[in-house]
C-alpha positions in Angstrom: 96.2 123.7 99.9 98.4 121.0 98.5 95.6 118.5 98.9 93.3 119.5 96.0 95.4 118.5 93.0 94.5 114.8 92.7 90.8 115.5 92.9 91.1 118.3 90.3 93.2 115.9 88.2 90.6 113.2 88.6 87.8 115.5 87.5 89.9 116.5 84.5 90.5 112.9 83.5 86.9 111.9 84.2 85.4 113.8 81.3 87.4 111.8 78.8 88.0 108.7 80.8 86.5 106.2 78.3 88.7 107.7 75.5 92.0 107.4 77.3 94.6 105.1 75.7 97.8 105.2 77.9 100.8 106.1 75.7 103.1 107.1 78.5 103.9 106.2 82.1 102.6 109.7 83.2 99.2 109.0 81.6 99.0 105.6 83.3 100.0 107.2 86.7 97.2 109.8 86.3 94.7 107.1 85.5 95.8 105.0 88.5 95.6 108.0 90.8 92.0 108.7 89.7 90.9 105.0 90.0 92.8 103.8 93.0 92.5 107.0 95.1 89.2 108.5 94.2 86.7 106.9 91.8 87.1 103.1 91.3 83.4 102.9 90.5 83.9 104.9 87.3 85.3 101.7 85.6 83.3 99.3 87.8 86.4 98.3 89.9 86.1 97.1 93.5 88.7 97.9 96.1 88.9 95.9 99.4 88.8 97.6 102.8 92.5 98.3 102.7 92.4 99.8 99.2 93.7 96.8 97.2 92.4 96.0 93.8 93.1 92.8 91.8 95.5 93.5 89.0 93.6 91.3 86.5 90.3 93.0 87.5 91.8 96.5 87.1 93.1 95.6 83.6 89.8 94.0 82.6 87.7 96.9 84.0 89.9 99.5 82.3 89.7 97.7 79.0 85.9 97.7 79.1 86.0 101.5 79.5 88.5 102.1 76.6 91.8 102.2 78.6 94.2 99.5 77.4 96.7 98.3 80.0 99.0 95.4 80.1 100.6 93.8 83.2 104.0 94.9 82.0 102.9 98.5 81.5 101.2 98.5 84.9 104.2 97.1 86.7 106.5 99.6 85.0 104.3 102.5 86.0 104.4 101.4 89.6 108.1 100.7 89.6 109.1 104.0 87.9 106.8 106.4 89.6 109.1 109.0 91.1 106.8 109.5 94.1 106.2 105.8 94.6 102.4 106.5 94.7 101.4 102.9 94.2 102.3 99.5 95.6 102.0 95.9 94.5 101.7 93.1 97.0 104.5 90.5 97.0 102.6 88.2 94.6 102.0 91.1 92.2 98.3 90.1 92.0 97.0 93.2 93.9 97.7 96.9 93.6 96.8 100.0 95.6 97.7 103.6 96.1 100.0 104.3 99.0 98.2 107.4 100.3 96.1 110.3 99.1 92.6 108.6 99.1 89.4 110.5 99.2 87.4 107.3 99.5 87.2 105.3 102.7 90.0 102.8 103.0 92.1 101.5 105.9 95.8 101.4 105.0 96.6 99.6 108.3 99.3 102.2 109.2 100.7 102.1 112.7 101.2 105.4 114.6 104.9 106.5 114.6 106.9 109.1 116.4 107.8 111.7 113.7 111.0 113.6 113.2 111.2 116.8 115.1 110.6 118.9 112.0 108.5 118.0 108.9 107.8 120.1 105.9 104.7 121.0 103.8 105.0 122.2 100.3 102.3 124.3 98.8 101.9 127.2 96.4 102.2 130.8 97.4 98.6 131.5 96.6 97.5 129.2 99.5 99.8 130.7 102.1 97.3 133.3 103.6 94.6 130.7 103.8 96.9 128.2 105.6 98.0 130.9 108.1 94.3 131.4 108.9 93.1 127.8 109.0 96.2 125.6 109.4 96.7 122.6 107.2 93.6 120.6 106.6 93.2 117.4 104.6 90.4 118.7 102.3 88.9 115.8 100.4 91.7 113.4 101.6 91.9 111.6 104.8 95.2 113.2 106.0 97.5 116.1 105.6 100.6 115.1 103.7 104.0 116.1 105.1 107.5 115.6 103.7 110.6 114.5 105.5 112.9 116.9 103.6 112.6 120.5 102.5 113.7 119.5 98.9 110.8 117.1 98.6 108.4 119.8 99.9 109.6 122.3 97.3 109.0 119.7 94.6 105.5 119.1 95.9 104.8 122.9 96.0 106.1 123.4 92.5 103.4 121.1 91.2 100.8 123.6 92.3 102.4 126.9 91.3 105.2 129.1 92.8 106.4 126.9 95.7 106.3 127.8 99.4 107.4 125.6 102.2 106.1 125.5 105.8 108.1 123.9 108.6 105.9 121.8 110.9 106.9 121.4 114.5 106.1 117.7 114.5 107.8 117.1 117.8 105.6 119.6 119.6 102.5 118.2 117.9 103.5 114.7 118.9 104.0 115.8 122.5 100.6 117.4 122.5 99.0 114.1 121.5 98.7 114.5 117.7 99.1 111.1 115.9 101.4 110.6 112.9 101.6 107.8 110.4 104.1 107.1 107.6 102.9 105.6 104.3 104.8 103.0 102.4 106.4 105.6 100.2 107.7 107.7 103.1 105.0 110.4 103.2 104.1 111.5 106.7 100.4 111.8 107.5 98.4 113.4 110.2 94.8 114.6 110.4 95.5 118.3 110.5 98.2 120.8 111.5 96.9 123.8 113.6 98.5 127.2 112.8 100.5 127.3 116.0 102.7 124.4 114.8 103.6 126.1 111.5 106.6 128.3 110.7 106.9 130.2 107.4 110.0 129.4 105.4 111.2 129.3 101.8 
């Protein structure tokens, strides 16, 4: 329901992981999503409690498993990622994913009051299920919400024919639901019950 794609992507990459030689920023981004969000152990990489990995260790571990990276390529992939999925620390010695983890990390995000309305982009084939169950994080830690309808449409389009739900974030917040915002501007919450959802295109 909008939360499965990275895990599916990871499984797809996993079968050929040791054969990957990044030849584009898209390939590198997919590799980083798998390793920094879901399965660092597949290349023997260690993340700290906040999800950070040492850049040099990432490059070395990737090389041992057949994926050749350079610092320049890695930094370019982080800088040019349209969704800003990854972050480097100020010293550029550590890297992590901004959100979307299925592994246990603490991103040290502070609760924030959300905008009155947020948006969730999904594919039309998931709409009926969402209307029965609400939005759930699936294998991730949080449900991901967008600040704009345009962003939500783009997210939904990655999964099929896009469909956008409006989320009554103001009502959720008043009712005690907690929201966070990741470094790349994605709004996060643990789940969205059906009563806070409005169907929209």
